[in-house]
N, CA, C and O atoms as CSV, one atom per row, in Angstrom:
chain,resi,resn,atom,element,x,y,z
A,1,GLU,N,N,9.628,-5.594,-7.185
A,1,GLU,CA,C,9.947,-5.784,-6.474
A,1,GLU,C,C,10.358,-4.237,-5.563
A,1,GLU,O,O,9.920,-3.989,-4.440
A,2,GLY,N,N,10.893,-3.713,-6.021
A,2,GLY,CA,C,11.704,-2.561,-5.436
A,2,GLY,C,C,10.862,-1.970,-4.305
A,2,GLY,O,O,11.070,-1.954,-3.092
A,3,ILE,N,N,9.492,-1.315,-5.303
A,3,ILE,CA,C,9.251,-0.785,-4.771
A,3,ILE,C,C,7.802,-1.708,-3.293
A,3,ILE,O,O,7.260,-0.965,-2.474
A,4,ALA,N,N,7.609,-2.660,-3.301
A,4,ALA,CA,C,6.988,-3.586,-2.752
A,4,ALA,C,C,7.919,-3.323,-1.166
A,4,ALA,O,O,7.355,-2.903,-0.156
A,5,TYR,N,N,9.295,-3.640,-1.217
A,5,TYR,CA,C,10.346,-3.475,-0.115
A,5,TYR,C,C,10.179,-2.681,0.332
A,5,TYR,O,O,9.838,-2.836,1.505
A,6,GLN,N,N,10.287,-0.919,-0.288
A,6,GLN,CA,C,10.440,0.348,-0.224
A,6,GLN,C,C,8.981,0.216,0.853
A,6,GLN,O,O,9.193,-0.094,2.025
A,7,VAL,N,N,7.907,0.400,0.511
A,7,VAL,CA,C,6.705,0.236,1.105
A,7,VAL,C,C,6.946,-0.135,2.364
A,7,VAL,O,O,6.712,0.538,3.368
A,8,ARG,N,N,7.415,-1.212,2.315
A,8,ARG,CA,C,7.755,-2.662,3.679
A,8,ARG,C,C,8.410,-1.687,4.829
A,8,ARG,O,O,8.005,-1.267,5.913
A,9,ASP,N,N,9.505,-1.546,4.140
A,9,ASP,CA,C,10.035,-0.659,4.710
A,9,ASP,C,C,9.828,0.707,5.873
A,9,ASP,O,O,10.156,1.019,7.018
A,10,VAL,N,N,8.951,1.308,4.542
A,10,VAL,CA,C,8.252,3.201,5.384
A,10,VAL,C,C,6.721,2.542,6.125
A,10,VAL,O,O,5.979,3.349,6.684
A,11,LEU,N,N,6.400,1.313,6.087
A,11,LEU,CA,C,5.310,1.372,6.938
A,11,LEU,C,C,5.621,0.511,8.148
A,11,LEU,O,O,4.788,0.500,9.054
A,12,THR,N,N,6.889,-0.315,8.283
A,12,THR,CA,C,7.701,-0.620,9.321
A,12,THR,C,C,7.879,0.633,10.780
A,12,THR,O,O,7.548,0.819,11.951
A,13,ALA,N,N,8.683,1.248,9.589
A,13,ALA,CA,C,9.294,2.354,10.897
A,13,ALA,C,C,7.661,3.425,10.989
A,13,ALA,O,O,7.765,4.176,11.958
A,14,MET,N,N,6.499,3.598,10.356
A,14,MET,CA,C,5.333,3.992,10.277
A,14,MET,C,C,5.499,3.246,12.222
A,14,MET,O,O,5.893,3.776,13.261
A,15,GLU,N,N,4.955,1.806,11.899
A,15,GLU,CA,C,4.475,0.685,12.964
A,15,GLU,C,C,5.326,1.438,13.768
A,15,GLU,O,O,4.825,2.357,14.417
A,16,THR,N,N,6.587,1.207,13.849
A,16,THR,CA,C,7.260,1.550,15.307
A,16,THR,C,C,7.110,2.483,15.794
A,16,THR,O,O,6.973,2.488,17.017
A,17,ASP,N,N,7.055,4.106,14.799
A,17,ASP,CA,C,7.215,4.897,15.975
A,17,ASP,C,C,5.662,5.299,16.114
A,17,ASP,O,O,5.565,6.225,16.920
A,18,ALA,N,N,4.415,4.904,15.591
A,18,ALA,CA,C,3.266,5.132,15.746
A,18,ALA,C,C,2.892,3.822,16.701
A,18,ALA,O,O,1.716,3.607,16.997
A,19,GLY,N,N,3.785,3.106,17.084
A,19,GLY,CA,C,2.886,2.105,17.492
A,19,GLY,C,C,1.798,1.074,17.850
A,19,GLY,O,O,1.458,0.393,18.818
A,20,VAL,N,N,1.408,1.316,16.512
A,20,VAL,CA,C,-0.140,0.541,16.046
A,20,VAL,C,C,0.818,0.012,14.346
A,20,VAL,O,O,1.586,0.473,13.502
A,21,ARG,N,N,-0.006,-1.358,14.738
A,21,ARG,CA,C,-0.103,-2.145,13.331
A,21,ARG,C,C,-0.770,-2.537,12.563
A,21,ARG,O,O,-1.930,-2.827,12.853
A,22,LEU,N,N,-0.221,-2.707,11.154
A,22,LEU,CA,C,-1.320,-2.525,10.280
A,22,LEU,C,C,-2.257,-3.320,9.725
A,22,LEU,O,O,-1.845,-4.327,9.147
A,23,LYS,N,N,-3.352,-3.125,9.757
A,23,LYS,CA,C,-4.302,-4.420,9.613
A,23,LYS,C,C,-4.299,-4.765,8.017
A,23,LYS,O,O,-4.531,-5.853,7.491
A,24,GLU,N,N,-4.036,-3.777,7.526
A,24,GLU,CA,C,-4.583,-3.897,5.520
A,24,GLU,C,C,-3.686,-2.315,5.347
A,24,GLU,O,O,-3.452,-1.446,6.186
A,25,LEU,N,N,-3.284,-2.426,3.685
A,25,LEU,CA,C,-3.177,-1.539,2.997
A,25,LEU,C,C,-3.622,-1.344,1.916
A,25,LEU,O,O,-3.174,-1.797,0.863
A,26,ARG,N,N,-4.788,-0.472,2.091
A,26,ARG,CA,C,-5.452,0.286,0.832
A,26,ARG,C,C,-4.235,0.721,-0.231
A,26,ARG,O,O,-3.269,1.426,0.063
A,27,VAL,N,N,-4.458,0.256,-1.261
A,27,VAL,CA,C,-3.325,0.743,-2.656
A,27,VAL,C,C,-4.019,1.476,-3.121
A,27,VAL,O,O,-5.154,1.572,-2.653
A,28,ASP,N,N,-3.533,2.465,-4.470
A,28,ASP,CA,C,-4.101,3.187,-6.035
A,28,ASP,C,C,-3.292,3.413,-6.212
A,28,ASP,O,O,-2.332,3.238,-5.462
A,29,GLY,N,N,-3.272,4.004,-7.487
A,29,GLY,CA,C,-2.572,4.282,-8.574
A,29,GLY,C,C,-2.180,3.380,-9.662
A,29,GLY,O,O,-2.811,2.326,-9.740
A,30,GLY,N,N,-1.305,3.593,-10.467
A,30,GLY,CA,C,-1.162,2.742,-11.649
A,30,GLY,C,C,-0.272,1.439,-11.063
A,30,GLY,O,O,-0.698,0.287,-11.141
A,31,ALA,N,N,0.853,1.740,-10.544
A,31,ALA,CA,C,0.887,0.232,-9.977
A,31,ALA,C,C,0.366,-1.009,-8.942
A,31,ALA,O,O,0.802,-2.099,-8.571
A,32,SER,N,N,-1.146,0.045,-8.645
A,32,SER,CA,C,-1.921,-0.938,-7.853
A,32,SER,C,C,-2.460,-2.009,-9.137
A,32,SER,O,O,-2.917,-3.005,-8.576
A,33,ALA,N,N,-2.548,-2.129,-10.369
A,33,ALA,CA,C,-2.759,-2.046,-11.280
A,33,ALA,C,C,-2.131,-3.970,-11.652
A,33,ALA,O,O,-2.661,-5.013,-12.037
A,34,ASN,N,N,-1.132,-3.642,-11.355
A,34,ASN,CA,C,-0.035,-4.947,-10.938
A,34,ASN,C,C,-0.353,-6.243,-10.129
A,34,ASN,O,O,0.170,-6.298,-9.016
A,35,ASN,N,N,-1.070,-7.213,-10.488
A,35,ASN,CA,C,-1.570,-8.642,-9.264
A,35,ASN,C,C,-0.415,-9.399,-8.611
A,35,ASN,O,O,-0.390,-10.013,-7.545
A,36,LEU,N,N,0.298,-9.247,-9.297
A,36,LEU,CA,C,1.664,-9.872,-9.071
A,36,LEU,C,C,2.298,-8.749,-7.929
A,36,LEU,O,O,2.478,-9.183,-6.791
A,37,LEU,N,N,2.579,-7.559,-8.170
A,37,LEU,CA,C,3.201,-6.714,-7.348
A,37,LEU,C,C,2.556,-6.675,-6.170
A,37,LEU,O,O,3.250,-6.838,-5.166
A,38,MET,N,N,0.698,-6.394,-5.963
A,38,MET,CA,C,0.044,-6.364,-4.816
A,38,MET,C,C,-0.138,-7.733,-4.557
A,38,MET,O,O,-1.098,-7.716,-3.786
A,39,GLN,N,N,0.177,-8.892,-4.714
A,39,GLN,CA,C,0.454,-10.327,-4.030
A,39,GLN,C,C,1.774,-9.651,-3.378
A,39,GLN,O,O,1.984,-9.416,-2.188
A,40,PHE,N,N,2.272,-9.504,-4.052
A,40,PHE,CA,C,4.023,-9.534,-3.144
A,40,PHE,C,C,3.698,-8.784,-2.177
A,40,PHE,O,O,3.938,-9.419,-1.150
A,41,GLN,N,N,3.328,-7.890,-1.958
A,41,GLN,CA,C,2.999,-6.693,-1.296
A,41,GLN,C,C,2.397,-6.832,-0.372
A,41,GLN,O,O,2.198,-6.166,0.643
A,42,SER,N,N,2.028,-7.928,-0.809
A,42,SER,CA,C,0.772,-8.623,0.154
A,42,SER,C,C,1.874,-9.361,1.405
A,42,SER,O,O,2.104,-8.934,2.536
A,43,ASP,N,N,2.405,-10.560,0.744
A,43,ASP,CA,C,3.353,-11.477,0.996
A,43,ASP,C,C,4.266,-10.841,2.117
A,43,ASP,O,O,4.414,-11.413,3.197
A,44,LEU,N,N,4.848,-9.688,1.836
A,44,LEU,CA,C,5.904,-8.975,2.437
A,44,LEU,C,C,5.863,-8.626,3.750
A,44,LEU,O,O,6.555,-8.641,4.768
A,45,LEU,N,N,4.243,-8.142,3.136
A,45,LEU,CA,C,3.761,-7.107,4.529
A,45,LEU,C,C,2.820,-8.218,5.332
A,45,LEU,O,O,1.963,-7.903,6.157
A,46,ASN,N,N,3.063,-9.241,5.034
A,46,ASN,CA,C,1.591,-10.145,5.911
A,46,ASN,C,C,0.715,-9.394,6.811
A,46,ASN,O,O,0.518,-9.268,8.020
A,47,VAL,N,N,0.014,-8.688,5.038
A,47,VAL,CA,C,-1.219,-8.457,5.719
A,47,VAL,C,C,-2.042,-8.351,4.426
A,47,VAL,O,O,-1.592,-8.448,3.285
A,48,PRO,N,N,-3.499,-8.107,4.835
A,48,PRO,CA,C,-3.744,-8.067,3.178
A,48,PRO,C,C,-4.020,-6.963,2.311
A,48,PRO,O,O,-4.944,-6.295,2.775
A,49,VAL,N,N,-3.582,-6.516,1.241
A,49,VAL,CA,C,-3.594,-5.073,0.410
A,49,VAL,C,C,-4.297,-5.174,-0.476
A,49,VAL,O,O,-3.964,-6.071,-1.251
A,50,VAL,N,N,-5.457,-4.457,-0.823
A,50,VAL,CA,C,-7.333,-4.361,-1.018
A,50,VAL,C,C,-7.101,-3.377,-2.101
A,50,VAL,O,O,-6.745,-2.387,-1.463
A,51,ARG,N,N,-7.087,-3.024,-3.457
A,51,ARG,CA,C,-7.025,-2.431,-4.307
A,51,ARG,C,C,-8.512,-1.922,-4.349
A,51,ARG,O,O,-9.233,-2.626,-3.642
A,52,PRO,N,N,-9.190,-0.872,-4.995
A,52,PRO,CA,C,-10.105,0.149,-5.032
A,52,PRO,C,C,-10.810,-0.338,-6.053
A,52,PRO,O,O,-9.878,-0.868,-6.658
A,53,ARG,N,N,-11.973,-0.610,-6.853
A,53,ARG,CA,C,-12.347,-0.794,-8.019
A,53,ARG,C,C,-11.897,0.667,-8.854
A,53,ARG,O,O,-11.457,0.623,-10.003
A,54,ILE,N,N,-12.065,1.846,-8.160
A,54,ILE,CA,C,-11.420,3.286,-9.241
A,54,ILE,C,C,-9.806,3.332,-8.378
A,54,ILE,O,O,-9.587,3.289,-7.168
A,55,THR,N,N,-9.187,3.397,-9.123
A,55,THR,CA,C,-7.701,3.269,-8.665
A,55,THR,C,C,-6.764,4.675,-9.265
A,55,THR,O,O,-5.538,4.738,-9.355
A,56,GLU,N,N,-7.749,5.708,-9.618
A,56,GLU,CA,C,-7.016,6.935,-10.076
A,56,GLU,C,C,-7.358,7.727,-9.474
A,56,GLU,O,O,-8.187,8.485,-9.978
A,57,THR,N,N,-6.803,8.021,-7.783
A,57,THR,CA,C,-8.036,8.425,-6.840
A,57,THR,C,C,-7.701,10.369,-6.536
A,57,THR,O,O,-8.368,11.261,-6.013
A,58,THR,N,N,-6.382,10.315,-7.163
A,58,THR,CA,C,-5.806,11.914,-6.728
A,58,THR,C,C,-7.280,12.448,-7.830
A,58,THR,O,O,-8.035,13.112,-7.120
A,59,ALA,N,N,-7.675,12.365,-8.866
A,59,ALA,CA,C,-8.837,12.809,-9.571
A,59,ALA,C,C,-9.814,12.432,-8.769
A,59,ALA,O,O,-10.578,13.378,-8.964
A,60,LEU,N,N,-10.316,11.805,-8.069
A,60,LEU,CA,C,-11.768,11.651,-7.629
A,60,LEU,C,C,-11.681,11.624,-6.388
A,60,LEU,O,O,-12.623,11.077,-5.815
A,61,GLY,N,N,-10.537,12.196,-5.511
A,61,GLY,CA,C,-10.735,13.006,-4.561
A,61,GLY,C,C,-10.859,14.542,-5.299
A,61,GLY,O,O,-11.189,15.616,-4.796
A,62,ALA,N,N,-10.678,14.392,-5.931
A,62,ALA,CA,C,-10.135,16.777,-6.337
A,62,ALA,C,C,-11.604,16.716,-7.281
A,62,ALA,O,O,-11.887,17.566,-8.125
A,63,ALA,N,N,-12.472,15.501,-6.935
A,63,ALA,CA,C,-14.043,15.634,-7.520
A,63,ALA,C,C,-15.176,15.367,-6.656
A,63,ALA,O,O,-16.274,15.886,-6.856
A,64,TYR,N,N,-14.927,14.535,-5.661
A,64,TYR,CA,C,-15.356,14.718,-3.981
A,64,TYR,C,C,-15.087,15.594,-3.475
A,64,TYR,O,O,-15.683,15.574,-2.398
A,65,LEU,N,N,-14.370,16.659,-3.580
A,65,LEU,CA,C,-13.843,17.569,-2.469
A,65,LEU,C,C,-15.112,18.993,-3.302
A,65,LEU,O,O,-15.454,20.075,-2.823
A,66,ALA,N,N,-15.458,18.417,-4.499
A,66,ALA,CA,C,-15.595,20.064,-5.269
A,66,ALA,C,C,-17.223,19.544,-5.405
A,66,ALA,O,O,-18.022,20.384,-5.820
A,67,GLY,N,N,-17.807,17.977,-5.016
A,67,GLY,CA,C,-18.934,17.790,-4.696
A,67,GLY,C,C,-19.546,18.593,-3.922
A,67,GLY,O,O,-20.592,19.203,-4.149
A,68,LEU,N,N,-18.587,18.605,-2.552
A,68,LEU,CA,C,-18.860,18.290,-1.743
A,68,LEU,C,C,-18.771,20.002,-1.181
A,68,LEU,O,O,-19.563,20.314,-0.291
A,69,ALA,N,N,-18.025,20.832,-1.595
A,69,ALA,CA,C,-17.781,22.182,-1.679
A,69,ALA,C,C,-19.559,22.973,-2.379
A,69,ALA,O,O,-20.094,23.979,-1.914
A,70,VAL,N,N,-20.018,22.236,-3.388
A,70,VAL,CA,C,-21.447,22.429,-4.242
A,70,VAL,C,C,-22.604,22.259,-3.154
A,70,VAL,O,O,-23.477,23.063,-2.827
A,71,GLY,N,N,-22.334,20.925,-2.678
A,71,GLY,CA,C,-23.600,20.383,-1.713
A,71,GLY,C,C,-23.525,19.548,-2.447
A,71,GLY,O,O,-24.392,20.160,-3.070
A,72,TYR,N,N,-23.287,18.444,-3.220
A,72,TYR,CA,C,-23.805,17.474,-4.154
A,72,TYR,C,C,-23.509,16.012,-3.208
A,72,TYR,O,O,-23.988,14.892,-3.387
A,73,TRP,N,N,-22.622,16.441,-2.241
A,73,TRP,CA,C,-22.357,15.669,-1.207
A,73,TRP,C,C,-22.708,16.161,-0.114
A,73,TRP,O,O,-22.204,17.259,0.122
A,74,ASP,N,N,-23.835,15.488,1.142
A,74,ASP,CA,C,-23.579,15.985,2.183
A,74,ASP,C,C,-22.756,15.791,3.249
A,74,ASP,O,O,-22.910,16.748,4.008
A,75,SER,N,N,-22.086,15.143,3.609
A,75,SER,CA,C,-20.631,14.756,4.332
A,75,SER,C,C,-19.932,14.030,3.829
A,75,SER,O,O,-20.279,13.337,2.872
A,76,LYS,N,N,-18.783,14.010,4.346
A,76,LYS,CA,C,-17.664,12.835,4.281
A,76,LYS,C,C,-17.951,11.164,4.072
A,76,LYS,O,O,-17.581,10.317,3.259
A,77,ASN,N,N,-18.881,11.189,5.356
A,77,ASN,CA,C,-19.792,10.046,5.187
A,77,ASN,C,C,-20.179,9.423,3.900
A,77,ASN,O,O,-19.688,8.309,3.718
A,78,ASP,N,N,-20.904,9.859,3.018
A,78,ASP,CA,C,-21.654,9.995,1.720
A,78,ASP,C,C,-20.615,9.970,0.987
A,78,ASP,O,O,-20.904,9.371,-0.049
A,79,ILE,N,N,-19.485,10.331,0.984
A,79,ILE,CA,C,-18.367,10.286,-0.171
A,79,ILE,C,C,-17.658,8.944,0.384
A,79,ILE,O,O,-17.069,8.303,-0.487
A,80,ALA,N,N,-17.612,8.341,1.877
A,80,ALA,CA,C,-16.777,7.470,2.197
A,80,ALA,C,C,-17.830,6.164,1.266
A,80,ALA,O,O,-17.169,5.525,0.448
A,81,LYS,N,N,-18.984,5.871,1.339
A,81,LYS,CA,C,-19.957,5.177,1.062
A,81,LYS,C,C,-19.723,4.715,0.131
A,81,LYS,O,O,-19.852,3.506,-0.059
A,82,GLN,N,N,-19.097,5.958,-1.172
A,82,GLN,CA,C,-18.912,4.786,-2.827
A,82,GLN,C,C,-18.030,4.258,-2.806
A,82,GLN,O,O,-17.845,3.354,-3.621
A,83,TRP,N,N,-17.029,4.609,-1.802
A,83,TRP,CA,C,-15.859,3.391,-1.782
A,83,TRP,C,C,-15.984,1.959,-1.943
A,83,TRP,O,O,-16.615,1.330,-1.094
A,84,GLN,N,N,-15.270,1.156,-3.286
A,84,GLN,CA,C,-15.505,-0.163,-3.640
A,84,GLN,C,C,-14.923,-0.538,-3.730
A,84,GLN,O,O,-13.968,-0.035,-4.320
A,85,GLN,N,N,-14.873,-1.943,-3.195
A,85,GLN,CA,C,-13.053,-2.818,-3.280
A,85,GLN,C,C,-13.045,-3.674,-4.833
A,85,GLN,O,O,-14.044,-4.200,-5.322
A,86,ASP,N,N,-12.287,-3.668,-5.174
A,86,ASP,CA,C,-12.011,-4.813,-6.925
A,86,ASP,C,C,-11.671,-5.356,-6.321
A,86,ASP,O,O,-12.543,-6.142,-5.949
A,87,LYS,N,N,-10.032,-5.637,-5.470
A,87,LYS,CA,C,-9.354,-6.906,-5.241
A,87,LYS,C,C,-8.864,-7.294,-3.745
A,87,LYS,O,O,-8.773,-6.289,-3.041
A,88,ARG,N,N,-8.651,-8.054,-3.329
A,88,ARG,CA,C,-8.488,-8.207,-1.797
A,88,ARG,C,C,-7.364,-8.993,-1.891
A,88,ARG,O,O,-7.852,-10.111,-2.059
A,89,PHE,N,N,-6.308,-9.106,-1.889
A,89,PHE,CA,C,-5.022,-9.794,-1.971
A,89,PHE,C,C,-4.566,-10.371,-0.305
A,89,PHE,O,O,-4.588,-9.610,0.662
A,90,ALA,N,N,-4.195,-11.724,-0.219
A,90,ALA,CA,C,-4.506,-12.052,1.057
A,90,ALA,C,C,-2.968,-12.026,0.945
A,90,ALA,O,O,-2.594,-11.702,-0.183
A,91,PRO,N,N,-1.831,-12.324,1.962
A,91,PRO,CA,C,-0.650,-13.456,2.003
A,91,PRO,C,C,-0.717,-14.330,2.251
A,91,PRO,O,O,-1.510,-14.568,3.163
A,92,ARG,N,N,0.138,-15.605,1.576
A,92,ARG,CA,C,0.426,-16.644,1.282
A,92,ARG,C,C,1.520,-16.632,1.405
A,92,ARG,O,O,1.805,-17.767,1.787
A,93,MET,N,N,2.347,-16.090,1.334
A,93,MET,CA,C,3.664,-16.718,1.445
A,93,MET,C,C,4.479,-16.737,2.939
A,93,MET,O,O,4.604,-15.630,3.462
A,94,LYS,N,N,4.986,-17.785,3.593
A,94,LYS,CA,C,5.291,-18.664,5.056
A,94,LYS,C,C,6.828,-17.698,5.320
A,94,LYS,O,O,7.783,-17.461,4.580
A,95,PRO,N,N,6.496,-17.308,6.754
A,95,PRO,CA,C,7.660,-16.459,7.800
A,95,PRO,C,C,9.112,-16.681,6.967
A,95,PRO,O,O,10.013,-15.961,6.537
A,96,ALA,N,N,8.775,-18.165,7.003
A,96,ALA,CA,C,10.660,-18.972,6.281
A,96,ALA,C,C,10.841,-18.606,5.250
A,96,ALA,O,O,11.979,-18.175,5.062
A,97,ALA,N,N,10.131,-18.579,4.375
A,97,ALA,CA,C,10.036,-17.222,2.989
A,97,ALA,C,C,10.131,-16.272,2.765
A,97,ALA,O,O,10.470,-15.983,1.617
A,98,ARG,N,N,9.930,-15.427,3.559
A,98,ARG,CA,C,10.044,-13.955,3.811
A,98,ARG,C,C,10.972,-13.221,4.426
A,98,ARG,O,O,11.434,-12.110,4.165
A,99,ARG,N,N,11.226,-14.148,5.452
A,99,ARG,CA,C,12.656,-14.035,5.949
A,99,ARG,C,C,14.219,-13.666,5.136
A,99,ARG,O,O,14.724,-12.549,5.249
A,100,PRO,N,N,14.790,-14.642,4.422
A,100,PRO,CA,C,15.466,-14.608,3.633
A,100,PRO,C,C,15.574,-13.496,2.974
A,100,PRO,O,O,16.516,-12.704,2.931
A,101,LEU,N,N,13.951,-13.467,2.152
A,101,LEU,CA,C,13.998,-11.694,1.047
A,101,LEU,C,C,14.400,-10.929,1.486
A,101,LEU,O,O,15.239,-10.127,1.079
A,102,MET,N,N,13.577,-11.063,2.969
A,102,MET,CA,C,14.446,-9.313,3.472
A,102,MET,C,C,16.003,-9.415,4.475
A,102,MET,O,O,16.421,-8.444,5.106
A,103,ILE,N,N,16.567,-10.509,4.454
A,103,ILE,CA,C,17.714,-10.326,4.533
A,103,ILE,C,C,18.520,-10.033,2.985
A,103,ILE,O,O,19.717,-9.789,2.841
A,104,GLY,N,N,17.783,-10.109,2.226
A,104,GLY,CA,C,18.793,-9.932,1.225
A,104,GLY,C,C,18.437,-8.869,0.809
A,104,GLY,O,O,19.219,-8.221,0.113
A,105,TRP,N,N,17.212,-8.397,1.096
A,105,TRP,CA,C,17.342,-6.674,0.715
A,105,TRP,C,C,17.844,-5.915,1.412
A,105,TRP,O,O,18.155,-4.751,1.158
A,106,ASN,N,N,18.002,-6.619,2.560
A,106,ASN,CA,C,18.633,-5.508,3.192
A,106,ASN,C,C,20.568,-5.408,3.853
A,106,ASN,O,O,21.228,-4.688,4.602
A,107,LYS,N,N,20.807,-6.811,2.858
A,107,LYS,CA,C,22.425,-6.505,2.014
A,107,LYS,C,C,22.355,-5.741,1.152
A,107,LYS,O,O,23.115,-4.778,1.062
A,108,ALA,N,N,21.266,-6.050,0.188
A,108,ALA,CA,C,21.618,-4.835,-1.107
A,108,ALA,C,C,21.435,-3.587,-0.808
A,108,ALA,O,O,22.110,-2.736,-1.386
A,109,LEU,N,N,20.273,-3.150,0.368
A,109,LEU,CA,C,20.647,-1.997,0.575
A,109,LEU,C,C,22.050,-1.158,1.237
A,109,LEU,O,O,22.525,-0.035,1.070
A,110,ALA,N,N,22.426,-2.402,2.102
A,110,ALA,CA,C,23.820,-1.490,3.153
A,110,ALA,C,C,24.827,-1.790,2.176
A,110,ALA,O,O,25.711,-0.985,2.468
A,111,ARG,N,N,25.172,-2.354,1.343
A,111,ARG,CA,C,25.882,-2.646,0.176
A,111,ARG,C,C,25.856,-1.412,-0.691
A,111,ARG,O,O,26.937,-0.962,-1.068
A,112,ALA,N,N,24.464,-0.676,-1.132
A,112,ALA,CA,C,24.269,0.529,-2.074
A,112,ALA,C,C,25.170,1.884,-1.162
A,112,ALA,O,O,25.990,2.700,-1.583
A,113,LYS,N,N,24.867,1.773,-0.434
A,113,LYS,CA,C,25.095,2.627,0.728
A,113,LYS,C,C,26.404,3.334,0.347
A,113,LYS,O,O,27.016,2.600,-0.429
A,114,ASP,N,N,27.229,4.738,0.644
A,114,ASP,CA,C,28.076,4.699,0.355
A,114,ASP,C,C,28.534,4.574,-1.120
A,114,ASP,O,O,29.714,4.848,-1.340
A,115,TRP,N,N,27.788,4.211,-2.109
A,115,TRP,CA,C,28.039,4.423,-3.482
A,115,TRP,C,C,29.048,5.142,-4.004
A,115,TRP,O,O,30.145,4.794,-4.441
A,116,GLU,N,N,28.476,6.303,-3.889
A,116,GLU,CA,C,29.578,7.688,-4.174
A,116,GLU,C,C,29.667,8.260,-3.747
A,116,GLU,O,O,28.747,8.730,-3.078
A,117,ASP,N,N,31.243,8.869,-3.765
A,117,ASP,CA,C,31.652,9.648,-2.335
A,117,ASP,C,C,31.248,10.475,-3.129
A,117,ASP,O,O,31.197,11.663,-2.811
C-alpha cells in the first residue's frame, strides 16, 4: 500500500506543477504484476491503471532502441504500435472511502517527520 500512496503523492505534485490532470496511469516493472496493488493504485488515484503484456520495459526499450538504430524499425511510431494492454484496472473506490485513507496516510507522514535528530 505504501507504494500506491507514494505514487499518488508524486502524481498529485506533478499535476499541481503542470496543471494537467492524469487520465490514466500506465505501469510496468515487477510490482505491476500484483493485481491487488494495481487495483488499490487505481482506487487511490481515481483513474484507470493500465498494465502492458510485457512489464519488463527496461530491457524491451533497449531492444527497441537497438532495432531502431540498425533499421529494424522504421520509426518510433512502429515501435509504439507494438504496445499491448494486458489488464486495465478501473477505480472502484468511492470518494467517501478514499478520503479517510488519505487522511490516515498524511497523519502517518506527519508523525514520521523528524523521527531522528
